[in-house]
LOGUFI-572596 format. One record per residue: x, y, z of N, C-alpha, C, O in turn; residue in one letter. Coordinates in nm, 4 decimals. Layout:
<pts>
+----------+----------+----------+----------+----------+----------+----------+----------+----------+----------+----------+----------+------+
!     n.xx !     n.yy !     n.zz !    ca.xx !    ca.yy !    ca.zz !     c.xx !     c.yy !     c.zz !     o.xx !     o.yy !     o.zz ! type !
+----------+----------+----------+----------+----------+----------+----------+----------+----------+----------+----------+----------+------+
!        X !        Y !        Z !        X !        Y !        Z !        X !        Y !        Z !        X !        Y !        Z !    a !
...
+----------+----------+----------+----------+----------+----------+----------+----------+----------+----------+----------+----------+------+
</pts>
This chain:
<pts>
+----------+----------+----------+----------+----------+----------+----------+----------+----------+----------+----------+----------+------+
!     n.xx !     n.yy !     n.zz !    ca.xx !    ca.yy !    ca.zz !     c.xx !     c.yy !     c.zz !     o.xx !     o.yy !     o.zz ! type !
+----------+----------+----------+----------+----------+----------+----------+----------+----------+----------+----------+----------+------+
!   9.5692 !   6.5830 !  12.4166 !   9.6065 !   6.7047 !  12.3977 !   9.7066 !   6.7455 !  12.2876 !   9.7080 !   6.8339 !  12.2020 !    m !
!   9.7883 !   6.6473 !  12.3236 !   9.8878 !   6.6339 !  12.1914 !   9.8535 !   6.5859 !  12.0406 !   9.9318 !   6.5965 !  11.9461 !    a !
!   9.7064 !   6.5245 !  12.0333 !   9.6686 !   6.5042 !  11.9068 !   9.6058 !   6.6325 !  11.8598 !   9.6211 !   6.6651 !  11.7421 !    r !
!   9.5392 !   6.7049 !  11.9386 !   9.4870 !   6.8642 !  11.8898 !   9.6291 !   6.9303 !  11.8368 !   9.6461 !   6.9911 !  11.7311 !    l !
!   9.7097 !   6.9063 !  11.9222 !   9.8309 !   7.0012 !  11.8461 !   9.8704 !   6.9443 !  11.7143 !   9.8417 !   6.9979 !  11.6073 !    l !
!   9.9428 !   6.8246 !  11.7273 !   9.9541 !   6.7673 !  11.5993 !   9.8249 !   6.7988 !  11.4770 !   9.8582 !   6.8681 !  11.3809 !    i !
!   9.7230 !   6.7624 !  11.4815 !   9.6353 !   6.8507 !  11.4038 !   9.6128 !   6.9814 !  11.3346 !   9.5949 !   7.0164 !  11.2180 !    y !
!   9.6235 !   7.0620 !  11.4943 !   9.6368 !   7.1900 !  11.4357 !   9.7676 !   7.2235 !  11.3434 !   9.7621 !   7.3064 !  11.2526 !    l !
!   9.8743 !   7.1573 !  11.3730 !   9.9931 !   7.1907 !  11.3029 !   9.9857 !   7.1498 !  11.1701 !  10.0590 !   7.2051 !  11.0881 !    g !
!   9.9018 !   7.0536 !  11.1323 !   9.8763 !   6.9679 !  11.0009 !   9.7643 !   7.0716 !  10.9165 !   9.7664 !   7.0893 !  10.7947 !    l !
!   9.6769 !   7.1283 !  11.0033 !   9.5839 !   7.2170 !  10.9245 !   9.6498 !   7.3630 !  10.8641 !   9.6275 !   7.4239 !  10.7595 !    a !
!   9.7358 !   7.3888 !  10.9720 !   9.8314 !   7.5024 !  10.9161 !   9.8882 !   7.4810 !  10.8072 !   9.8556 !   7.5436 !  10.7063 !    c !
!   9.9994 !   7.3738 !  10.8068 !  10.0576 !   7.3382 !  10.6751 !   9.9670 !   7.2936 !  10.5483 !  10.0151 !   7.2931 !  10.4350 !    v !
!   9.8647 !   7.2650 !  10.5681 !   9.7837 !   7.2279 !  10.4628 !   9.7216 !   7.3342 !  10.3914 !   9.7075 !   7.3492 !  10.2701 !    i !
!   9.6750 !   7.4296 !  10.5198 !   9.6727 !   7.5779 !  10.4457 !   9.7453 !   7.6299 !  10.3826 !   9.7228 !   7.6694 !  10.2682 !    c !
!   9.8574 !   7.6422 !  10.4487 !   9.9618 !   7.7186 !  10.3734 !   9.9712 !   7.6616 !  10.2137 !   9.9590 !   7.7427 !  10.1220 !    r !
!   9.9926 !   7.5228 !  10.1865 !  10.0106 !   7.4660 !  10.0915 !   9.8822 !   7.4670 !   9.9554 !   9.8909 !   7.4449 !   9.8346 !    l !
!   9.7706 !   7.5027 !  10.0428 !   9.6476 !   7.5154 !   9.9595 !   9.6466 !   7.7025 !   9.9069 !   9.6175 !   7.7360 !   9.7920 !    l !
!   9.6764 !   7.7818 !   9.9942 !   9.6522 !   7.8989 !   9.9614 !   9.7524 !   7.9860 !   9.9632 !   9.7325 !   8.1032 !   9.9314 !    t !
!   9.8623 !   7.9452 !   9.9971 !   9.9852 !   8.0302 !  10.0104 !   9.9843 !   8.1227 !  10.1124 !  10.0445 !   8.2300 !  10.1090 !    k !
!   9.9195 !   8.0839 !  10.1989 !   9.8988 !   8.1921 !  10.2961 !   9.9056 !   8.1198 !  10.4222 !   9.8655 !   8.0044 !  10.4069 !    q !
!   9.9565 !   8.1566 !  10.5895 !   9.9299 !   8.1092 !  10.6738 !   9.7783 !   8.1319 !  10.7334 !   9.7256 !   8.2429 !  10.7265 !    w !
!   9.7065 !   8.0098 !  10.7973 !   9.5461 !   8.0729 !  10.8475 !   9.5657 !   8.1982 !  10.9117 !   9.4731 !   8.2775 !  10.8953 !    p !
!   9.6808 !   8.2450 !  10.9942 !   9.6250 !   8.3926 !  11.0708 !   9.6556 !   8.5065 !  10.9294 !   9.6051 !   8.6188 !  10.9279 !    w !
!   9.7207 !   8.4689 !  10.8477 !   9.7250 !   8.5766 !  10.7090 !   9.5941 !   8.5790 !  10.6755 !   9.5380 !   8.6870 !  10.6567 !    e !
!   9.5228 !   8.4501 !  10.6625 !   9.3794 !   8.4970 !  10.5877 !   9.2972 !   8.5662 !  10.7008 !   9.2390 !   8.6733 !  10.6833 !    l !
!   9.2967 !   8.4944 !  10.8225 !   9.2039 !   8.5688 !  10.9149 !   9.2537 !   8.7372 !  10.9317 !   9.1894 !   8.8113 !  11.0061 !    a !
!   9.3575 !   8.7806 !  10.8655 !   9.3921 !   8.9286 !  10.8740 !   9.4682 !   8.9469 !  10.9879 !   9.5084 !   9.0621 !  11.0043 !    g !
!   9.5056 !   8.8476 !  11.0887 !   9.5787 !   8.8754 !  11.2055 !   9.7588 !   8.8428 !  11.1572 !   9.8196 !   8.7441 !  11.1158 !    w !
!   9.7928 !   8.9752 !  11.1879 !   9.9647 !   8.9741 !  11.1348 !  10.0012 !   8.9456 !  11.2939 !   9.9404 !   8.9972 !  11.3878 !    e !
!  10.1324 !   8.8367 !  11.3082 !  10.2057 !   8.8495 !  11.4002 !  10.2831 !   8.9782 !  11.4220 !  10.3099 !   9.0476 !  11.3239 !    p !
!  10.3280 !   9.0220 !  11.5668 !  10.3518 !   9.1315 !  11.6008 !  10.2871 !   9.2469 !  11.5058 !  10.3437 !   9.3258 !  11.4302 !    g !
!  10.1634 !   9.2314 !  11.5324 !  10.0963 !   9.3142 !  11.4742 !  10.0962 !   9.4803 !  11.6012 !  10.0131 !   9.5710 !  11.6063 !    s !
!  10.2099 !   9.4621 !  11.6755 !  10.1746 !   9.6277 !  11.7183 !  10.3237 !   9.6779 !  11.6470 !  10.3699 !   9.7723 !  11.7110 !    t !
!  10.4101 !   9.6377 !  11.5301 !  10.4568 !   9.6647 !  11.4762 !  10.4552 !   9.8563 !  11.4254 !  10.3494 !   9.9174 !  11.4405 !    s !
!  10.5605 !   9.9189 !  11.3772 !  10.5224 !  10.0379 !  11.3368 !  10.4232 !  10.0652 !  11.2057 !  10.3410 !  10.1553 !  11.1890 !    v !
!  10.4513 !   9.9827 !  11.1408 !  10.3631 !  10.0096 !  11.0027 !  10.2392 !   9.9363 !  11.0496 !  10.1441 !   9.9834 !  10.9872 !    r !
!  10.1962 !   9.8345 !  11.1385 !  10.0507 !   9.8148 !  11.1519 !   9.9966 !   9.9027 !  11.2471 !   9.8748 !   9.9199 !  11.2449 !    s !
!  10.0773 !   9.9719 !  11.3450 !  10.0456 !  10.1160 !  11.4149 !   9.9913 !  10.2151 !  11.3058 !   9.8794 !  10.2654 !  11.2961 !    r !
!  10.1105 !  10.2299 !  11.2208 !  10.0738 !  10.3547 !  11.1140 !   9.9555 !  10.3369 !  11.0212 !   9.9135 !  10.4428 !  10.9744 !    a !
!   9.8759 !  10.1982 !  10.9744 !   9.8051 !  10.1536 !  10.9336 !   9.6922 !  10.1473 !  11.0290 !   9.5839 !  10.1532 !  10.9708 !    e !
!   9.6865 !  10.1401 !  11.1214 !   9.5482 !  10.1721 !  11.2093 !   9.5380 !  10.3061 !  11.2354 !   9.4251 !  10.3547 !  11.2284 !    a !
!   9.6417 !  10.3858 !  11.2675 !   9.6104 !  10.5104 !  11.2312 !   9.5135 !  10.5930 !  11.1289 !   9.4196 !  10.6717 !  11.1413 !    r !
!   9.5895 !  10.5307 !  11.0163 !   9.5357 !  10.6063 !  10.8908 !   9.4047 !  10.5652 !  10.8727 !   9.3205 !  10.6398 !  10.8228 !    a !
!   9.3756 !  10.4261 !  10.9177 !   9.2319 !  10.3810 !  10.9006 !   9.1510 !  10.4547 !  10.9747 !   9.0474 !  10.4996 !  10.9257 !    r !
!   9.1853 !  10.4780 !  11.1016 !   9.0835 !  10.5627 !  11.2009 !   9.0968 !  10.7135 !  11.1639 !   9.0198 !  10.7930 !  11.2178 !    a !
!   9.1803 !  10.7527 !  11.0842 !   9.1896 !  10.9180 !  11.0225 !   9.0652 !  10.9115 !  10.9135 !   8.9665 !  10.9843 !  10.9243 !    l !
!   9.0836 !  10.8101 !  10.8018 !   8.9737 !  10.8327 !  10.7270 !   8.8530 !  10.7222 !  10.7653 !   8.7563 !  10.7223 !  10.6890 !    l !
!   8.8519 !  10.6555 !  10.8451 !   8.7215 !  10.6014 !  10.9030 !   8.7061 !  10.5061 !  10.7817 !   8.6277 !  10.5232 !  10.6884 !    g !
!   8.7834 !  10.4145 !  10.7955 !   8.7731 !  10.2828 !  10.6983 !   8.7851 !  10.1874 !  10.7796 !   8.8461 !  10.2004 !  10.8857 !    v !
!   8.7112 !  10.0433 !  10.7305 !   8.7523 !   9.8952 !  10.7869 !   8.8793 !   9.8703 !  10.7324 !   8.9242 !   9.9221 !  10.6302 !    a !
!   8.9382 !   9.7845 !  10.8087 !   9.0310 !   9.7327 !  10.7808 !   9.0577 !   9.6357 !  10.6546 !   9.1676 !   9.5881 !  10.6263 !    r !
!   8.9544 !   9.6179 !  10.5938 !   8.9662 !   9.5508 !  10.4715 !   8.9023 !   9.6248 !  10.3612 !   8.8376 !   9.5736 !  10.2699 !    h !
!   8.9294 !   9.7650 !  10.3803 !   8.8649 !   9.8815 !  10.2782 !   8.9062 !   9.8284 !  10.1434 !   9.0004 !   9.7557 !  10.1120 !    a !
!   8.7835 !   9.9000 !  10.0519 !   8.8721 !   9.8487 !   9.9164 !   8.9025 !   9.9800 !   9.9106 !   8.8826 !  10.0722 !   9.9898 !    r !
!   8.9650 !   9.9730 !   9.7813 !   9.0285 !  10.0702 !   9.6912 !   8.9260 !  10.2180 !   9.6824 !   8.9747 !  10.3275 !   9.7106 !    r !
!   8.7939 !  10.2042 !   9.6438 !   8.7302 !  10.3110 !   9.6410 !   8.6496 !  10.3247 !   9.7493 !   8.5635 !  10.4120 !   9.7380 !    t !
!   8.6529 !  10.2585 !   9.8597 !   8.6242 !  10.3480 !   9.9890 !   8.7145 !  10.4121 !  10.0677 !   8.6683 !  10.4782 !  10.1608 !    d !
!   8.8482 !  10.4079 !  10.0506 !   8.9442 !  10.4530 !  10.0953 !   8.9285 !  10.5822 !   9.9972 !   8.8680 !  10.6722 !  10.0555 !    i !
!   8.9701 !  10.6191 !   9.8517 !   8.9555 !  10.7392 !   9.8067 !   8.8127 !  10.8297 !   9.8483 !   8.7997 !  10.9512 !   9.8625 !    i !
!   8.7170 !  10.7230 !   9.8607 !   8.5891 !  10.8537 !   9.9059 !   8.6085 !  10.9048 !  10.0294 !   8.5924 !  11.0213 !  10.0659 !    e !
!   8.6397 !  10.8226 !  10.0839 !   8.6730 !  10.8524 !  10.2576 !   8.7834 !  10.9542 !  10.2585 !   8.7635 !  11.0503 !  10.3329 !    a !
!   8.8923 !  10.9523 !  10.1927 !   8.9612 !  11.0671 !  10.1623 !   8.9241 !  11.2001 !  10.0780 !   8.9791 !  11.3093 !  10.0923 !    h !
!   8.8407 !  11.1757 !  10.0052 !   8.7664 !  11.3030 !   9.9650 !   8.7014 !  11.3493 !  10.0458 !   8.7123 !  11.4713 !  10.0581 !    k !
!   8.6083 !  11.2796 !  10.1343 !   8.5351 !  11.3621 !  10.2265 !   8.5926 !  11.4156 !  10.3332 !   8.5229 !  11.4895 !  10.4027 !    r !
!   8.7579 !  11.3867 !  10.3780 !   8.8193 !  11.3998 !  10.4846 !   8.8897 !  11.5559 !  10.4408 !   8.8825 !  11.6581 !  10.5090 !    l !
!   8.9523 !  11.5419 !  10.3194 !   9.0320 !  11.6762 !  10.2634 !   8.8790 !  11.7826 !  10.2699 !   8.8814 !  11.8929 !  10.3244 !    v !
!   8.7671 !  11.7308 !  10.2114 !   8.6605 !  11.8781 !  10.2097 !   8.6395 !  11.9250 !  10.3572 !   8.5906 !  12.0324 !  10.3921 !    a !
!   8.6819 !  11.8326 !  10.4306 !   8.6411 !  11.8974 !  10.5814 !   8.7776 !  11.9721 !  10.6261 !   8.7687 !  12.0823 !  10.6803 !    m !
!   8.8899 !  11.9189 !  10.6060 !   9.0132 !  11.9725 !  10.6569 !   9.0931 !  12.0725 !  10.5388 !   9.2161 !  12.0676 !  10.5367 !    v !
!   9.0521 !  12.1240 !  10.4834 !   9.1081 !  12.1806 !  10.3413 !   9.1381 !  12.3095 !  10.3857 !   9.0387 !  12.3540 !  10.4432 !    h !
!   9.2470 !  12.4043 !  10.3850 !   9.2573 !  12.5501 !  10.4617 !   9.1442 !  12.6593 !  10.4129 !   9.1096 !  12.7677 !  10.4598 !    p !
!   9.0981 !  12.5767 !  10.2879 !   9.0069 !  12.7121 !  10.2621 !   8.8584 !  12.7026 !  10.3136 !   8.7762 !  12.7871 !  10.2783 !    d !
!   8.8178 !  12.5759 !  10.4162 !   8.7412 !  12.5572 !  10.4617 !   8.7881 !  12.5511 !  10.6268 !   8.7189 !  12.4803 !  10.6999 !    r !
!   8.8908 !  12.6155 !  10.6794 !   8.9374 !  12.5847 !  10.8255 !   9.0422 !  12.5365 !  10.8631 !   9.1059 !  12.5724 !  10.9622 !    g !
!   9.0768 !  12.4288 !  10.7684 !   9.1804 !  12.3383 !  10.8074 !   9.2856 !  12.3990 !  10.8000 !   9.2908 !  12.5219 !  10.7976 !    g !
!   9.4121 !  12.3035 !  10.7938 !   9.5580 !  12.3208 !  10.7675 !   9.6441 !  12.2787 !  10.6724 !   9.5792 !  12.1941 !  10.6110 !    t !
!   9.6990 !  12.2828 !  10.6471 !   9.8156 !  12.1947 !  10.5224 !   9.8395 !  12.0871 !  10.5863 !   9.8248 !  11.9840 !  10.5208 !    n !
!   9.8785 !  12.0747 !  10.7159 !   9.9215 !  11.9886 !  10.8014 !   9.8292 !  11.8988 !  10.7858 !   9.8637 !  11.7851 !  10.7536 !    e !
!   9.7060 !  11.9270 !  10.8032 !   9.6059 !  11.8029 !  10.7877 !   9.5928 !  11.7240 !  10.6807 !   9.5826 !  11.6016 !  10.6896 !    q !
!   9.5920 !  11.8083 !  10.5391 !   9.5343 !  11.7633 !  10.4201 !   9.6495 !  11.6915 !  10.3966 !   9.6256 !  11.5951 !  10.3240 !    v !
!   9.8176 !  11.7045 !  10.4444 !   9.9048 !  11.6429 !  10.4251 !   9.9287 !  11.4816 !  10.4839 !  10.0009 !  11.3927 !  10.4387 !    h !
!   9.8361 !  11.4826 !  10.6053 !   9.8346 !  11.4034 !  10.7036 !   9.7324 !  11.2984 !  10.6262 !   9.7638 !  11.1797 !  10.6184 !    e !
!   9.5903 !  11.3547 !  10.5608 !   9.5269 !  11.2613 !  10.4933 !   9.5563 !  11.2251 !  10.3888 !   9.5045 !  11.1165 !  10.3627 !    a !
!   9.6376 !  11.2782 !  10.2862 !   9.7147 !  11.2281 !  10.1873 !   9.8136 !  11.1213 !  10.1974 !   9.8371 !  11.0416 !  10.1065 !    n !
!   9.8655 !  11.1224 !  10.3011 !   9.9816 !  11.0287 !  10.3554 !   9.8938 !  10.8935 !  10.4146 !   9.9313 !  10.7804 !  10.3836 !    a !
!   9.7909 !  10.9115 !  10.4901 !   9.6808 !  10.8105 !  10.5336 !   9.6741 !  10.7319 !  10.3772 !   9.7200 !  10.6223 !  10.3453 !    a !
!   9.5999 !  10.8310 !  10.2962 !   9.5333 !  10.7611 !  10.1523 !   9.6621 !  10.6896 !  10.1019 !   9.6532 !  10.5694 !  10.0770 !    r !
!   9.7520 !  10.7376 !  10.0889 !   9.8780 !  10.6740 !  10.0251 !   9.9331 !  10.5332 !  10.1049 !   9.9515 !  10.4332 !  10.0356 !    d !
!   9.9527 !  10.5287 !  10.2165 !   9.9748 !  10.4234 !  10.3184 !   9.9083 !  10.3082 !  10.2798 !   9.9702 !  10.2097 !  10.2397 !    l !
!   9.7573 !  10.3128 !  10.2905 !   9.6371 !  10.2470 !  10.2572 !   9.6297 !  10.1912 !  10.1087 !   9.6088 !  10.0711 !  10.0917 !    l !
!   9.6467 !  10.2780 !  10.0000 !   9.6401 !  10.2354 !   9.8819 !   9.7650 !  10.1439 !   9.8714 !   9.7460 !  10.0292 !   9.8309 !    l !
!   9.8882 !  10.1821 !   9.9032 !  10.0287 !  10.1320 !   9.9033 !   9.9976 !   9.9561 !   9.9394 !  10.0522 !   9.8619 !   9.8820 !    a !
!   9.8857 !   9.9466 !  10.0599 !   9.9115 !   9.8019 !  10.1451 !   9.7956 !   9.7430 !  10.0294 !   9.8247 !   9.6335 !   9.9812 !    r !
!   9.7060 !   9.7876 !   9.9959 !   9.6165 !   9.7029 !   9.8956 !   9.6887 !   9.6663 !   9.7834 !   9.6547 !   9.5550 !   9.7433 !    i !
!   9.7791 !   9.7206 !   9.7154 !   9.8615 !   9.7121 !   9.6122 !   9.9410 !   9.5700 !   9.6341 !   9.9566 !   9.4781 !   9.5538 !    v !
!  10.0020 !   9.5876 !   9.8185 !  10.1049 !   9.4930 !   9.8383 !  10.0384 !   9.3533 !   9.8560 !  10.0973 !   9.2462 !   9.8416 !    e !
!   9.8733 !   9.3736 !   9.8979 !   9.8235 !   9.2240 !   9.9166 !   9.7677 !   9.1689 !   9.7842 !   9.7585 !   9.0463 !   9.7778 !    i !
!   9.7365 !   9.2273 !   9.6983 !   9.6873 !   9.1956 !   9.5431 !   9.8236 !   9.1334 !   9.4774 !   9.7898 !   9.0467 !   9.3968 !    s !
!   9.9479 !   9.1454 !   9.4828 !  10.0779 !   9.1014 !   9.4295 !  10.0877 !   8.9468 !   9.4786 !  10.1865 !   8.8791 !   9.4502 !    e !
+----------+----------+----------+----------+----------+----------+----------+----------+----------+----------+----------+----------+------+
</pts>
């Protein structure tokens, strides 16, 4: 059992050295994933209906579809449009953050 833990630890360190990311970061899991930011991102993804690793074009297309449905001229409200815009901005900012 101790050997297994040592091997796992070494594998984590090697992964970090080779990719500059921890294995759980590569897998998309973030420690403390119940943070306010993670919950906000999850809510934004749910609102736009996109996956966790959605591309920029997917986010923009989903935003356009949502705004077309919730626009005040179509029976929606200004608040719904602002929520859609905020969700888009949050997810696009996250993509920029990851790519840097």
